[in-house]
C-alpha positions as CSV (number, residue, x, y, z in Angstrom):
1,E,-1.1,3.8,-7.2
2,R,2.1,4.6,-5.3
3,M,4.9,2.4,-4.3
4,G,5.4,3.9,-0.9
5,N,1.7,3.4,0.0
6,L,1.8,-0.3,-0.8
7,I,4.9,-0.9,1.3
8,L,3.6,1.2,4.2
9,M,0.4,-0.8,4.1
10,T,2.1,-4.2,4.9
11,P,1.8,-3.8,8.7
12,M,-1.9,-3.1,8.3
13,L,-2.3,-6.3,6.2
14,R,-0.4,-8.3,8.8
15,A,-2.5,-6.9,11.7
16,L,-5.7,-7.6,9.8
17,K,-4.7,-11.2,8.9
18,R,-3.6,-11.9,12.5
19,A,-6.8,-10.6,13.9
20,L,-9.0,-12.3,11.3
21,P,-7.0,-15.4,10.2
22,W,-10.0,-16.8,8.3
23,A,-10.3,-13.7,6.2
24,T,-9.2,-13.5,2.5
25,L,-7.2,-10.3,1.9
26,D,-7.1,-9.0,-1.6
27,C,-5.3,-5.8,-2.7
28,L,-5.8,-3.5,-5.7
29,A,-2.5,-2.3,-7.2
30,A,-1.2,-0.5,-10.2
31,P,0.6,-3.0,-12.6
32,A,3.9,-1.2,-12.1
33,Y,3.9,-1.9,-8.3
34,A,1.9,-5.1,-8.0
35,A,5.1,-7.1,-7.6
36,L,5.6,-5.4,-4.2
37,L,2.6,-7.4,-2.8
38,E,2.9,-10.6,-4.8
39,G,4.3,-13.3,-2.6
40,N,3.2,-11.4,0.6
41,R,2.0,-14.1,3.0
42,W,-0.9,-11.9,4.2
43,V,-2.3,-11.3,0.7
44,S,-4.4,-13.8,-1.2
45,T,-4.8,-12.0,-4.5
46,V,-3.4,-8.8,-6.0
47,H,-5.9,-7.3,-8.5
48,L,-4.3,-5.1,-11.2
49,F,-5.8,-1.8,-11.9
50,D,-4.4,0.7,-14.5
51,K,-6.5,3.8,-14.2
52,R,-5.0,5.2,-17.4
53,R,-6.5,2.5,-19.6
54,P,-9.9,3.3,-21.3
55,L,-12.8,1.6,-19.5
56,A,-10.6,0.3,-16.7
57,L,-12.7,1.9,-14.0
58,W,-15.9,0.4,-15.4
59,R,-14.4,-3.1,-15.8
60,K,-12.7,-3.2,-12.4
61,S,-16.0,-1.9,-10.8
62,R,-17.8,-4.9,-12.3
63,T,-15.1,-7.3,-11.1
64,L,-15.2,-6.0,-7.6
65,R,-19.0,-6.2,-7.4
66,R,-18.9,-9.8,-8.6
67,L,-16.4,-10.8,-5.9
68,C,-18.8,-9.8,-3.1
69,Y,-16.4,-8.4,-0.6
70,D,-17.6,-8.0,3.0
71,V,-15.2,-5.1,3.8
72,V,-13.4,-2.5,1.7
73,I,-10.6,-0.4,3.1
74,D,-9.2,2.7,1.3
75,A,-5.7,3.0,2.9
76,A,-4.3,5.6,0.4
77,H,-4.2,9.2,1.5
78,P,-6.0,10.1,4.8
79,E,-6.5,13.8,4.0
80,T,-7.4,13.6,0.3
81,L,-10.2,11.5,-1.2
82,S,-9.3,9.8,-4.5
83,L,-12.4,9.8,-6.6
84,T,-11.2,6.7,-8.4
85,S,-10.7,4.8,-5.1
86,A,-14.1,6.1,-3.9
87,I,-15.9,4.9,-7.0
88,L,-14.3,1.5,-6.8
89,A,-15.1,1.1,-3.1
90,R,-18.7,2.1,-3.7
91,A,-19.0,-0.2,-6.8
92,S,-17.9,-3.2,-4.7
93,H,-21.2,-3.0,-2.8
94,A,-19.3,-4.1,0.4
95,P,-21.5,-3.6,3.4
96,I,-18.6,-2.1,5.3
97,A,-16.4,0.6,3.5
98,I,-13.7,2.2,5.6
99,R,-11.4,5.1,5.1
100,H,-10.2,8.2,6.9
101,A,-12.6,11.1,7.2
102,A,-12.2,13.6,4.4
103,D,-14.3,16.0,2.4
104,G,-16.8,14.0,0.4
105,A,-15.8,10.6,1.9
106,D,-19.3,10.1,3.4
107,L,-20.8,9.9,-0.1
108,F,-18.8,6.7,-0.8
109,F,-17.8,5.2,2.6
110,N,-20.0,4.3,5.5
111,V,-17.3,4.0,8.2
112,L,-15.1,7.1,8.6
113,V,-12.1,7.0,10.9
114,D,-10.8,10.3,12.4
115,R,-7.1,10.6,12.2
116,A,-5.6,10.6,15.7
117,E,-3.2,13.4,16.5
118,A,-0.9,10.9,18.2
119,A,-0.4,9.0,14.9
120,T,2.7,10.5,13.5
121,H,3.9,7.8,11.1
122,D,2.1,6.8,8.0
123,I,2.0,3.2,9.2
124,Q,0.2,4.3,12.4
125,V,-2.3,6.3,10.3
126,K,-3.0,3.2,8.2
127,L,-3.4,1.0,11.3
128,E,-6.1,3.3,12.6
129,L,-8.3,2.1,9.8
130,L,-8.5,-1.3,11.5
131,T,-10.1,0.0,14.7
132,P,-13.7,-0.3,13.5
133,L,-13.0,-4.0,12.9
134,G,-11.6,-4.5,16.4
135,C,-8.0,-5.2,15.2
136,T,-4.9,-4.1,17.1
137,S,-1.5,-3.4,15.8
138,S,1.1,-6.1,15.4
139,G,4.0,-3.7,15.1
140,L,5.2,-1.0,12.8
141,H,7.8,-2.9,10.9
142,M,7.3,-3.2,7.1
143,E,7.6,-6.4,5.2
144,P,9.4,-6.3,1.8
145,P,8.2,-8.5,-1.0
146,S,9.4,-12.1,-0.6
147,D,11.8,-11.9,-3.6
148,F,13.4,-8.7,-2.2
149,A,13.8,-10.0,1.4
150,P,17.5,-10.5,2.1
151,S,18.5,-14.0,3.1
152,P,20.7,-14.6,6.2
153,V,23.5,-15.8,4.0
154,S,23.4,-12.9,1.5
155,P,22.2,-9.6,3.0
156,R,21.5,-6.7,0.5
157,L,21.2,-3.0,0.7
158,A,17.8,-1.8,-0.7
159,V,18.0,1.8,-2.0
160,H,14.8,3.6,-3.0
161,L,15.9,6.2,-5.5
162,G,13.5,8.9,-4.7
163,A,9.9,10.0,-4.8
164,R,7.5,11.9,-7.1
165,K,8.9,15.2,-5.8
166,S,12.4,16.2,-6.9
167,A,13.0,17.6,-3.4
168,N,12.6,14.1,-2.0
169,T,15.1,12.3,-4.3
170,I,18.6,11.2,-3.2
171,P,21.3,13.5,-4.7
172,P,23.4,11.5,-7.1
173,N,26.7,12.2,-5.3
174,L,25.2,11.0,-2.0
175,L,23.8,7.9,-3.7
176,R,27.1,7.0,-5.2
177,T,28.9,7.5,-1.8
178,L,26.3,5.3,-0.1
179,V,26.6,2.5,-2.6
180,D,30.4,2.6,-2.8
181,R,30.7,2.3,1.0
182,A,28.2,-0.6,1.2
183,R,29.2,-2.5,-1.9
184,P,32.0,-4.6,-0.4
185,T,29.6,-6.2,2.1
186,L,26.1,-5.4,0.8
187,P,25.2,-5.8,-2.8
188,P,22.8,-3.0,-3.6
189,L,19.3,-3.5,-4.9
190,F,17.8,-0.4,-6.5
191,I,14.1,0.2,-6.2
192,A,12.6,2.8,-8.5
193,G,9.2,4.0,-9.7
194,P,8.3,5.6,-13.1
195,A,9.6,9.0,-12.0
196,E,13.1,7.5,-11.5
197,R,13.5,5.8,-14.8
198,D,15.7,8.6,-16.2
């Protein structure tokens, strides 16, 4: 559901595909952010899910069950269980359903991963979810969508305008200074979510 989660998940997808090259990796994403995973070389299919639409949960549950997944991984928030994600994972009927241990998670997931104290970065936390499958990390670097990746001929500056919390947004004067300094050599590319539309 969140842009940052999808981007921070790319090292996990890369590690999973490298460990299991024969596997088909599908992702579930909100329509507003699905483009962040489209064109990603590790992902086969991006399934759209808009939880705000009536009957969306029921319809997507039926679709996931029909696809017969072997493994489902909930890589969203390690501390907080999303009831929507949990219902979709359970509805998939995947024999292996993995997520971080959290209150109530054992009702929906059969493989719970304890968060290691040493994992300080969100990417490391997501990579922990692969340990039950015997996968190892292939680095912490994130992979932008293919159409956002700068070419060697024309590098760009990608600026994420903020976050859901106003305390995490870039102050307008700092943003202007950053873009003005970079503009002569790096054309800016602005990345924004629904909260930054204004």
